[in-house]
Backbone as a chain_set.jsonl record, in Angstrom:
{"seq": "XXXXXXXXXXXXXXXXXXXXXXXXXXXXXXXXXXXXXXXXXXXXXXXXXXXXXXXXXXXXXXXXXXXXXXXXXXXXXXXXXXXXXXXXXXXXXXXXXXXXXXXXXXXXXXXXXXXXXXXXXXXXXXXXXXXXXXXXXXXXXXXXXXXXXXXX", "coords": {"N": [[2.592, 7.488, 7.718], [5.332, 7.872, 10.167], [8.857, 7.483, 10.282], [12.19, 6.877, 11.775], [15.037, 8.714, 10.088], [18.604, 9.362, 9.05], [18.641, 10.62, 12.041], [16.444, 12.132, 12.407], [12.823, 12.686, 12.589], [10.543, 11.832, 10.097], [8.17, 11.415, 7.408], [7.311, 8.58, 6.238], [7.335, 7.656, 2.728], [7.673, 5.372, 1.784], [6.506, 2.045, 0.605], [5.794, -1.333, 1.513], [5.499, -3.954, -0.582], [3.779, -6.882, -0.541], [4.758, -10.371, -1.774], [3.16, -11.77, -3.157], [1.098, -9.785, -3.927], [-0.119, -7.31, -6.717], [2.251, -4.54, -7.844], [2.336, -1.452, -6.89], [1.639, 2.404, -8.193], [4.676, 4.562, -7.037], [6.931, 4.767, -4.718], [8.521, 1.644, -3.55], [9.051, -1.544, -1.788], [10.371, -4.652, -2.142], [10.54, -8.169, -1.832], [13.597, -10.248, -1.634], [13.618, -12.46, -3.025], [11.378, -11.922, -4.73], [12.552, -9.849, -6.211], [15.128, -10.698, -7.702], [13.603, -12.594, -9.308], [11.69, -10.695, -10.751], [13.468, -8.429, -11.579], [13.805, -7.027, -14.195], [11.468, -6.148, -14.782], [10.838, -4.442, -12.517], [12.857, -2.637, -12.354], [11.621, -0.835, -14.043], [9.533, 0.508, -12.968], [7.223, 2.565, -11.954], [8.53, 4.625, -9.917], [10.495, 4.508, -7.135], [12.588, 1.119, -6.452], [13.145, -0.503, -3.701], [14.844, -3.216, -1.463], [13.608, -5.782, 0.765], [15.201, -7.48, 3.2], [15.647, -10.726, 4.662], [16.973, -12.331, 7.717], [18.048, -14.59, 7.115], [18.576, -14.472, 4.392], [20.84, -14.677, 1.613], [23.351, -12.267, 1.064], [25.225, -12.148, -0.85], [24.212, -12.725, -3.487], [22.832, -10.809, -3.972], [24.535, -8.416, -4.269], [25.842, -7.423, -6.64], [23.597, -5.929, -7.833], [23.377, -4.107, -6.135], [23.944, -1.014, -6.502], [21.591, -0.425, -7.828], [19.901, -0.087, -6.393], [17.892, 1.747, -4.054], [17.341, 1.515, -1.635], [17.68, -0.795, 1.081], [16.054, -2.748, 3.131], [15.923, -3.989, 6.411], [14.536, -6.962, 7.718], [13.57, -7.666, 10.876], [12.704, -10.649, 12.543], [12.397, -11.371, 14.97], [13.771, -9.374, 17.708], [15.974, -10.644, 19.192], [17.733, -11.709, 17.194], [20.582, -11.34, 16.107], [21.577, -11.458, 13.582], [20.704, -9.493, 11.757], [22.18, -7.34, 12.418], [24.931, -7.878, 11.371], [23.99, -8.099, 8.579], [23.599, -5.44, 8.158], [26.297, -4.455, 8.702], [27.833, -5.579, 6.606], [26.518, -4.707, 4.048], [27.381, -1.942, 4.124], [30.111, -2.556, 4.593], [31.693, -4.746, 3.3], [30.2, -4.621, 0.859], [30.244, -2.078, 0.194], [27.609, -0.19, 0.088], [26.146, 2.331, -0.37], [23.385, 3.542, -0.034], [20.175, 3.909, 1.664], [19.662, 2.098, 4.834], [17.402, 0.365, 6.353], [15.991, -0.543, 9.413], [13.412, -2.648, 10.159], [10.476, -3.99, 11.342], [10.711, -6.413, 14.288], [12.081, -4.83, 16.353], [13.836, -3.329, 18.978], [13.797, -0.128, 20.577], [15.611, 0.433, 22.35], [17.815, -0.659, 21.121], [18.856, 0.959, 19.147], [20.942, 2.579, 19.113], [23.33, 0.673, 19.032], [22.507, -0.475, 16.813], [22.544, 1.562, 14.651], [25.653, 1.931, 14.842], [26.127, -0.476, 13.445], [25.625, 0.323, 11.022], [22.83, 0.838, 10.172], [20.792, 3.411, 9.06], [18.505, 4.474, 9.105], [15.014, 3.641, 10.783], [12.167, 1.913, 11.257], [10.027, 1.281, 13.081], [7.765, -1.08, 14.557], [4.336, -0.985, 15.411], [3.388, 1.676, 17.921], [5.869, 4.188, 18.903], [7.526, 6.576, 20.845], [9.2, 8.478, 19.044], [11.019, 10.491, 19.375], [12.398, 9.967, 21.752], [13.402, 7.728, 21.217], [15.259, 8.696, 19.213], [16.864, 10.202, 20.789], [17.994, 8.173, 21.877], [20.088, 7.314, 19.959], [22.209, 8.571, 21.338], [23.2, 7.411, 23.455], [25.691, 6.647, 24.69], [28.728, 7.773, 24.821], [31.413, 6.9, 24.494], [33.147, 4.084, 22.703], [33.913, 1.016, 21.892], [34.626, -0.065, 19.695], [35.032, 1.326, 16.064], [32.464, 2.876, 14.213], [30.227, 0.917, 11.395], [30.772, 2.556, 9.147], [33.246, 3.514, 9.002], [35.282, 1.921, 8.81]], "CA": [[3.771, 6.695, 8.819], [6.691, 8.539, 10.622], [10.112, 6.772, 10.952], [13.633, 7.908, 11.979], [16.02, 8.52, 9.157], [19.195, 10.14, 9.605], [18.685, 11.239, 12.957], [15.392, 12.974, 12.314], [11.725, 12.295, 12.017], [10.112, 12.178, 8.529], [6.94, 11.096, 6.778], [7.575, 7.829, 5.237], [6.92, 7.343, 1.337], [7.714, 3.707, 0.859], [5.457, 0.623, 1.298], [6.306, -2.704, 1.44], [4.88, -5.129, -1.478], [4.325, -8.596, -0.748], [4.893, -11.001, -3.161], [1.327, -12.1, -3.721], [0.3, -8.613, -4.281], [0.647, -6.123, -7.443], [2.857, -3.169, -7.567], [1.232, -0.116, -6.726], [2.968, 3.304, -8.193], [5.359, 4.672, -5.814], [8.363, 4.099, -3.683], [7.938, 0.462, -2.682], [10.187, -2.294, -1.207], [9.614, -5.857, -2.233], [11.373, -9.165, -1.126], [15.084, -10.452, -2.425], [13.161, -13.171, -4.173], [10.729, -11.199, -6.182], [13.876, -8.877, -6.967], [15.467, -11.846, -8.132], [12.494, -12.878, -10.319], [11.311, -9.644, -11.806], [14.406, -7.399, -11.472], [13.804, -6.135, -15.246], [10.174, -5.354, -14.652], [10.942, -3.622, -11.75], [13.378, -1.354, -12.75], [10.93, -0.064, -14.985], [8.395, 0.788, -11.92], [6.908, 3.863, -11.832], [9.117, 5.038, -8.456], [12.021, 3.644, -6.506], [12.287, 0.309, -5.775], [14.154, -1.138, -2.43], [14.726, -4.98, -1.522], [13.836, -6.325, 2.184], [16.005, -8.933, 3.208], [15.58, -11.461, 5.902], [18.426, -12.449, 8.319], [18.483, -15.676, 6.242], [18.905, -14.323, 3.326], [22.069, -14.561, 1.288], [23.884, -11.163, 0.394], [26.018, -12.228, -1.947], [23.27, -12.806, -4.782], [22.105, -9.197, -4.236], [25.564, -7.669, -4.268], [25.919, -7.256, -8.007], [22.628, -5.166, -8.051], [23.139, -2.797, -4.869], [24.205, 0.185, -7.604], [20.471, -0.196, -8.666], [19.154, -0.209, -5.184], [18.096, 2.933, -3.099], [17.109, 0.991, -0.066], [17.833, -1.818, 1.568], [15.14, -2.969, 4.407], [16.313, -5.471, 7.152], [13.537, -7.238, 8.627], [13.935, -8.358, 12.182], [11.726, -11.241, 12.52], [12.45, -11.251, 16.675], [14.771, -8.657, 18.213], [17.142, -11.115, 19.586], [18.056, -12.358, 16.034], [21.631, -10.699, 15.771], [22.073, -11.587, 12.076], [20.213, -8.52, 10.935], [23.369, -6.117, 12.611], [25.832, -8.191, 10.563], [23.672, -7.794, 7.556], [24.096, -3.932, 8.106], [27.917, -4.228, 8.295], [28.338, -6.242, 5.245], [26.23, -3.905, 3.308], [28.428, -0.673, 4.404], [31.726, -2.518, 4.862], [31.982, -5.131, 2.4], [29.395, -4.312, -0.455], [30.422, -0.238, 0.124], [26.579, 0.3, -0.194], [25.888, 4.023, 0.085], [21.869, 3.85, -0.025], [19.695, 3.785, 2.904], [19.51, 0.727, 5.299], [16.514, 0.448, 7.302], [15.459, -1.477, 10.11], [11.898, -2.875, 10.105], [9.976, -5.113, 12.134], [10.415, -6.544, 15.629], [13.485, -4.749, 16.875], [13.757, -2.515, 20.162], [14.446, 1.457, 20.329], [16.904, 0.375, 23.226], [18.601, -1.034, 20.167], [18.989, 1.935, 17.943], [22.402, 3.104, 19.123], [24.003, -0.593, 17.977], [22.099, -0.701, 15.165], [23.151, 2.504, 13.891], [26.821, 1.816, 14.723], [26.351, -1.592, 12.691], [25.6, 0.809, 9.726], [21.372, 1.218, 9.83], [20.779, 4.878, 9.405], [16.912, 4.419, 9.326], [14.571, 2.849, 11.863], [10.873, 1.789, 11.027], [9.153, 0.911, 14.19], [6.271, -1.583, 14.882], [3.501, -0.229, 16.671], [3.526, 2.832, 18.505], [7.213, 4.147, 19.409], [8.268, 7.514, 20.994], [10.102, 8.676, 18.012], [11.737, 11.476, 20.144], [13.055, 9.35, 22.912], [14.222, 6.682, 20.365], [16.428, 9.723, 18.599], [17.882, 10.332, 21.825], [19.001, 6.969, 22.282], [21.355, 7.294, 19.586], [23.636, 9.134, 22.034], [23.412, 7.005, 24.793], [27.253, 6.433, 25.484], [29.789, 8.721, 24.479], [32.619, 5.894, 24.104], [32.694, 2.545, 22.07], [35.425, -0.009, 21.738], [34.777, -0.722, 17.994], [34.807, 2.206, 15.288], [31.099, 2.333, 13.689], [30.54, 0.624, 10.422], [30.891, 2.978, 8.068], [34.348, 4.176, 9.482], [36.143, 0.811, 8.66]], "C": [[5.326, 7.281, 8.995], [7.574, 7.277, 11.128], [11.272, 8.182, 11.234], [14.719, 7.811, 10.554], [17.074, 9.584, 9.238], [19.195, 11.081, 10.545], [17.375, 11.926, 12.981], [14.092, 12.269, 11.994], [11.233, 12.651, 10.892], [8.851, 11.171, 8.098], [7.977, 9.546, 5.572], [6.83, 7.565, 3.737], [7.037, 5.893, 0.91], [6.727, 3.007, 1.381], [6.343, -0.107, 0.691], [5.164, -3.854, 0.45], [5.041, -6.655, -1.361], [4.402, -9.293, -1.834], [3.694, -11.218, -3.649], [0.725, -10.727, -3.987], [1.015, -7.784, -5.601], [1.209, -5.288, -7.116], [2.201, -2.209, -7.418], [2.294, 1.18, -7.512], [3.306, 3.589, -6.838], [6.249, 4.269, -5.515], [7.857, 2.938, -3.099], [9.272, -0.36, -2.44], [9.42, -3.513, -1.652], [10.954, -6.961, -2.078], [12.425, -9.301, -2.105], [14.211, -11.572, -3.456], [12.239, -12.683, -5.579], [11.886, -10.097, -7.057], [14.334, -9.817, -7.929], [14.456, -12.235, -9.57], [12.305, -12.021, -11.172], [11.927, -8.623, -11.819], [14.13, -6.299, -12.549], [12.623, -5.318, -15.049], [10.322, -4.274, -13.75], [11.621, -2.517, -11.72], [12.731, -0.513, -13.591], [9.697, 0.646, -14.253], [8.343, 2.163, -11.863], [7.258, 4.412, -10.279], [10.094, 4.413, -7.843], [11.743, 2.212, -6.243], [13.395, -0.247, -4.925], [13.931, -2.524, -2.655], [14.813, -5.007, 0.023], [14.392, -7.52, 1.886], [15.882, -9.315, 4.501], [16.722, -11.913, 6.273], [18.775, -13.868, 7.921], [18.816, -15.51, 4.81], [20.47, -14.225, 2.698], [22.825, -13.312, 0.615], [24.398, -11.028, -0.746], [25.483, -12.025, -3.477], [22.646, -11.396, -5.209], [23.371, -8.123, -4.555], [25.906, -7.348, -5.689], [25.025, -6.172, -8.488], [22.465, -3.994, -6.981], [23.28, -1.435, -5.59], [22.761, 0.755, -7.572], [19.415, 0.144, -7.292], [19.174, 0.968, -4.251], [18.083, 2.701, -1.569], [16.888, -0.127, 0.189], [17.314, -2.111, 2.947], [15.664, -4.173, 5.267], [15.596, -5.635, 8.034], [14.339, -8.121, 9.481], [12.745, -9.056, 12.358], [11.367, -11.245, 14.347], [13.951, -10.322, 16.717], [16.226, -9.048, 18.782], [17.946, -11.746, 18.652], [19.402, -11.238, 15.621], [22.507, -10.409, 14.256], [21.831, -10.559, 11.209], [21.253, -7.448, 10.833], [24.387, -6.68, 11.717], [25.282, -8.415, 8.939], [24.068, -6.197, 6.938], [25.66, -3.789, 7.724], [28.196, -4.696, 6.942], [27.781, -5.459, 4.467], [27.382, -2.722, 2.991], [29.755, -1.106, 3.855], [32.363, -3.399, 3.586], [31.426, -5.274, 0.993], [29.817, -3.046, -0.7], [29.142, -0.02, -0.35], [26.178, 1.523, 0.148], [24.739, 4.285, -0.062], [21.71, 3.769, 1.171], [19.885, 2.719, 3.441], [18.755, 1.085, 6.489], [15.819, -0.643, 7.877], [14.031, -1.716, 10.15], [11.853, -4.068, 10.715], [9.929, -5.165, 13.631], [11.839, -6.443, 16.334], [12.869, -3.462, 18.003], [14.14, -0.927, 20.112], [15.598, 1.438, 21.322], [18.172, -0.102, 22.424], [19.205, -0.311, 19.195], [20.609, 2.291, 17.851], [23.659, 1.758, 18.43], [23.791, -0.533, 16.79], [22.464, 0.561, 14.26], [24.811, 2.586, 13.522], [27.18, 0.236, 13.699], [26.487, -1.093, 11.031], [23.708, 1.039, 9.466], [21.364, 2.929, 9.732], [18.69, 5.425, 9.296], [16.033, 3.554, 9.954], [12.724, 2.911, 11.664], [10.175, 0.748, 11.983], [8.331, 0.033, 13.844], [5.738, -0.975, 15.623], [3.562, 1.325, 17.046], [4.684, 3.187, 19.605], [7.261, 5.702, 19.839], [9.423, 7.859, 20.135], [11.576, 9.671, 18.791], [12.635, 10.899, 20.923], [13.76, 8.248, 21.833], [15.56, 7.326, 19.572], [17.539, 9.919, 19.574], [18.863, 9.386, 22.302], [20.402, 6.53, 21.31], [22.612, 8.132, 20.14], [23.55, 8.737, 23.274], [24.457, 6.572, 25.531], [27.777, 7.032, 24.396], [31.368, 8.057, 24.125], [32.374, 4.497, 23.708], [34.092, 2.178, 21.71], [35.619, -0.13, 20.296], [34.198, 0.841, 17.166], [33.164, 2.007, 14.547], [31.434, 1.875, 12.258], [30.943, 1.287, 9.157], [32.301, 4.267, 8.278], [35.652, 2.9, 9.074], [36.964, 1.202, 7.339]], "O": [[6.249, 7.169, 8.188], [7.287, 6.41, 11.953], [11.327, 9.404, 11.095], [15.076, 6.707, 10.142], [16.669, 10.722, 9.474], [19.588, 12.221, 10.295], [17.32, 12.479, 14.079], [14.13, 11.322, 11.208], [11.42, 13.818, 10.547], [8.779, 10.084, 8.671], [8.814, 9.577, 4.67], [5.641, 7.25, 3.776], [6.574, 5.385, -0.111], [6.146, 3.266, 2.435], [7.218, 0.091, -0.152], [4.176, -4.406, 0.935], [5.907, -7.416, -1.793], [4.088, -8.774, -2.906], [3.337, -10.697, -4.705], [-0.451, -10.803, -4.345], [2.225, -7.578, -5.687], [0.938, -4.912, -5.976], [1.164, -2.228, -8.082], [3.518, 1.046, -7.478], [2.738, 3.216, -5.812], [6.591, 3.208, -6.038], [6.938, 2.983, -2.281], [10.375, 0.045, -2.807], [8.191, -3.58, -1.623], [12.131, -6.617, -2.192], [12.388, -8.726, -3.192], [14.248, -11.38, -4.672], [12.317, -12.911, -6.786], [11.902, -9.748, -8.237], [13.875, -9.702, -9.066], [14.831, -12.055, -10.729], [12.615, -12.252, -12.341], [11.253, -7.618, -12.048], [14.137, -5.095, -12.295], [12.627, -4.088, -15.107], [9.96, -3.159, -14.126], [11.2, -1.491, -11.186], [13.262, 0.557, -13.889], [8.917, 1.319, -14.927], [9.343, 2.869, -11.733], [6.328, 4.611, -9.497], [10.482, 3.457, -8.515], [10.623, 1.984, -5.786], [14.505, -0.442, -5.421], [13.233, -3.051, -3.522], [15.746, -4.469, 0.619], [14.283, -8.305, 0.944], [15.968, -8.515, 5.433], [17.613, -12.002, 5.429], [19.805, -14.342, 8.399], [19.308, -16.424, 4.148], [21.295, -13.647, 3.406], [22.887, -13.434, -0.608], [24.204, -10.121, -1.555], [26.044, -11.419, -4.389], [22.172, -10.996, -6.272], [23.102, -7.042, -5.079], [26.769, -6.494, -5.485], [25.421, -5.461, -9.412], [21.583, -3.136, -7.006], [22.521, -0.602, -5.094], [22.523, 1.948, -7.378], [18.273, 0.589, -7.401], [20.218, 1.271, -3.673], [18.563, 3.347, -0.637], [15.935, -0.682, -0.359], [18.006, -1.787, 3.912], [15.794, -5.279, 4.741], [15.601, -4.946, 9.054], [15.25, -8.91, 9.229], [11.701, -8.405, 12.368], [10.239, -11.132, 14.826], [14.938, -10.5, 16.003], [17.232, -8.345, 18.878], [18.903, -12.379, 19.098], [19.149, -10.333, 14.826], [23.442, -9.688, 13.91], [22.413, -10.461, 10.129], [21.439, -6.757, 9.832], [24.895, -5.749, 11.092], [26.075, -8.863, 8.111], [24.562, -5.84, 5.869], [26.135, -3.199, 6.754], [28.888, -3.985, 6.214], [28.68, -5.168, 3.678], [28.059, -2.601, 1.97], [30.429, -0.496, 3.025], [33.313, -2.967, 2.933], [32.005, -5.892, 0.1], [29.809, -2.739, -1.892], [29.241, 0.462, -1.479], [25.793, 1.603, 1.315], [24.624, 5.487, -0.301], [22.659, 3.594, 1.935], [20.395, 1.938, 2.637], [19.14, 1.815, 7.403], [15.199, -1.502, 7.25], [13.392, -0.664, 10.179], [12.702, -4.959, 10.744], [9.333, -4.309, 14.286], [12.552, -7.357, 16.747], [11.806, -2.851, 17.898], [15.055, -0.71, 19.318], [16.491, 2.28, 21.227], [19.318, -0.005, 22.863], [20.017, -0.825, 18.426], [21.317, 2.285, 16.844], [24.553, 1.939, 17.604], [24.588, -0.53, 15.851], [22.658, 0.355, 13.062], [25.289, 3.042, 12.483], [28.317, -0.055, 13.328], [27.079, -1.661, 10.114], [23.423, 1.476, 8.351], [22.081, 3.557, 10.51], [18.041, 6.464, 9.421], [16.299, 2.396, 9.634], [12.11, 3.941, 11.942], [9.844, -0.393, 11.663], [7.957, 0.169, 12.679], [6.312, -0.364, 16.525], [3.854, 2.099, 16.135], [4.677, 2.778, 20.766], [6.913, 6.321, 18.833], [10.56, 7.545, 20.488], [12.784, 9.461, 18.677], [13.787, 11.319, 20.817], [14.984, 8.182, 21.951], [16.606, 6.717, 19.348], [18.748, 9.847, 19.354], [19.963, 9.515, 22.838], [21.353, 5.811, 21.613], [23.689, 8.314, 19.573], [23.77, 9.512, 24.205], [24.382, 6.186, 26.698], [27.399, 6.879, 23.234], [32.278, 8.686, 23.584], [31.529, 3.798, 24.267], [35.062, 2.848, 21.356], [36.732, -0.284, 19.791], [33.175, 1.414, 17.541], [32.781, 0.847, 14.395], [32.515, 2.179, 11.754], [31.401, 0.648, 8.21], [32.345, 5.431, 7.88], [36.849, 3.183, 9.11], [37.828, 0.442, 6.901]]}, "num_chains": 1, "name": "protein.A"}
C-alpha cells in the first residue's frame, strides 16, 4: 500500500496489529494499551514498533517512552474530530517528538495542509485516494496566520 510521507509517495512497510492478534515479524504499530502492557516484549520485537493513539488517549502516559518509538499513528475515527490535530501538535511541541507522526483512519485529503501544519508528516488514507492530488493540497495556501507546529 502506498502512503504520503515527507511530501513523497512511498510504499508502506508498517502494519497495524490489533490487540487480539499475535505480533508478526517486521515493522508494526500497536495500540497504546498494548504498548503499556507489553512494552518489554515489544522492545525485543523483530522489527520496529510504533504506537497508534486515539483522540481519547492521554499522551502524558506515553511521553516517557517517545524516544523508543519511531512512529506514532494518530487514528481519525471521524474526520471532524479536531483532537487528532492537537495530538500531533502536542507530540511535536510539548513532547519534542522527532519521529514520524502519521494520520490514519477517516480524514480527508482536503485536511492535509492543516494536518501538516499541526505536525503530521505522513498520511495513510482509507480507500482509494489520488495521492498525487493530495500532495498538491499541501501547497493550497501560501500565507498562514500561525507558524507550523515544528517552528514553535
